[in-house]
DRENVO-623678 format. One record per residue (C-alpha): x, y, z; chain. Coordinates in Angstrom, 3 decimals. Example, Ala and Ser with C-alpha at 12.3 -4.5 7.8 and 13.67 -1.06 7.14 Angstrom:
DRENVO-623678
12.300	-4.500	7.800	A
13.670	-1.060	7.140	A
END
This chain:
DRENVO-623678
-6.720	-15.189	17.292	A
-8.627	-12.045	16.244	A
-9.169	-11.761	12.493	A
-8.462	-8.278	11.163	A
-8.956	-6.816	7.684	A
-6.568	-4.131	6.425	A
-7.627	-2.222	3.286	A
-5.103	-0.099	1.377	A
-4.469	0.483	-2.328	A
-0.680	0.483	-1.858	A
0.803	-3.054	-1.905	A
3.837	-1.983	0.166	A
1.543	-0.773	2.969	A
-0.394	-4.060	2.884	A
2.853	-6.007	3.147	A
4.242	-3.840	5.978	A
1.027	-4.012	7.990	A
0.793	-7.776	7.629	A
4.474	-8.276	8.474	A
4.302	-6.126	11.609	A
1.092	-7.597	13.054	A
0.747	-11.166	11.763	A
2.217	-12.761	14.895	A
-0.591	-11.344	17.052	A
-3.528	-11.253	14.633	A
-4.903	-13.159	11.681	A
-4.499	-10.485	8.970	A
-6.539	-10.422	5.778	A
-5.702	-7.693	3.247	A
-7.619	-6.020	0.435	A
-6.421	-3.555	-2.210	A
-9.649	-1.532	-2.443	A
-12.945	-0.869	-0.736	A
-14.614	-3.181	-3.266	A
-12.174	-5.979	-2.381	A
-12.688	-5.173	1.303	A
-16.438	-5.755	0.957	A
-15.702	-9.053	-0.771	A
-13.326	-10.149	2.018	A
-15.935	-9.279	4.654	A
-18.491	-11.466	2.881	A
-15.985	-14.349	2.587	A
-14.744	-14.018	6.193	A
-17.711	-13.501	8.533	A
-15.378	-13.853	11.532	A
-13.503	-10.595	10.776	A
-13.916	-8.497	13.931	A
-11.878	-5.369	13.133	A
-11.292	-3.445	9.893	A
-8.636	-0.788	9.370	A
-8.915	1.084	6.090	A
-6.807	3.672	4.352	A
-8.761	6.860	3.679	A
-7.510	7.873	0.235	A
-8.081	5.155	-2.349	A
-9.254	5.280	-5.974	A
-12.843	4.347	-6.745	A
-14.102	4.394	-3.179	A
-12.432	6.191	-0.281	A
-12.109	4.636	3.159	A
-15.167	6.300	4.688	A
-17.345	5.393	1.688	A
-16.213	1.776	2.093	A
-16.847	1.844	5.848	A
-20.347	3.356	5.450	A
-21.355	0.493	3.144	A
-19.611	-2.173	5.231	A
-21.015	-0.919	8.540	A
-24.580	-1.286	7.235	A
-23.940	-4.916	6.314	A
-21.691	-5.731	9.280	A
-22.786	-3.574	12.236	A
-20.856	-5.657	14.804	A
-17.486	-5.136	13.132	A
-15.281	-2.355	14.494	A
-13.928	0.023	11.832	A
-10.911	2.341	11.969	A
-9.500	4.732	9.374	A
-5.882	5.409	8.460	A
-4.876	8.640	6.739	A
-1.745	10.353	5.558	A
-3.310	13.706	6.410	A
-4.535	15.565	9.470	A
-7.976	14.710	10.764	A
-10.640	16.167	8.457	A
-14.170	17.314	9.255	A
-15.428	14.197	7.489	A
-13.348	11.928	9.741	A
-14.334	13.918	12.836	A
-18.023	13.486	11.965	A
-17.475	9.747	11.417	A
-15.915	9.501	14.883	A
-18.764	11.457	16.492	A
-21.371	9.282	14.730	A
-19.570	6.099	15.870	A
-19.056	5.090	12.257	A
-15.383	4.617	13.078	A
-13.817	3.583	16.359	A
-10.548	5.453	15.864	A
-8.348	7.066	13.252	A
-4.597	6.721	12.765	A
-2.086	8.802	10.850	A
0.435	7.465	8.363	A
3.069	6.417	8.829	A
1.218	4.237	11.308	A
2.689	3.349	14.670	A
2.323	-0.345	15.475	A
1.936	0.303	19.221	A
-0.874	2.800	18.608	A
-2.720	0.304	16.400	A
-2.171	-2.553	18.877	A
-3.550	-0.433	21.724	A
-6.623	0.460	19.667	A
-7.163	-3.206	18.786	A
-6.920	-4.159	22.466	A
-9.508	-1.491	23.309	A
-11.742	-2.611	20.453	A
-11.521	-6.240	21.588	A
-12.612	-5.216	25.086	A
-15.565	-3.360	23.539	A
-16.456	-6.456	21.466	A
-16.534	-8.622	24.578	A
-18.899	-6.259	26.453	A
END
């Protein structure tokens, strides 16, 4: 079962994400980018990370930039409650992130992205 890390500062979002996807994936959650980095170091078998964009202390792209340097083989996605920004567009173009999703997230959209990411991991 693929191990996935979901990073979001809102506990309700962490709970919803885990509840909706735990039957198909091994879900680890973190409440901040700092906690996300810790979970990545504790779980070297995490293959996919989905992070909220807007979080206190360290936003999602700041977290992903740091994490991607340490874990270049992990696939990162961003989740935002807003329209795509220039910053997110640049991250997509630079292959920093695999995909972005809008809140409220659609489970099918995330599952399809995970399936695509898994195929890319196998290549």
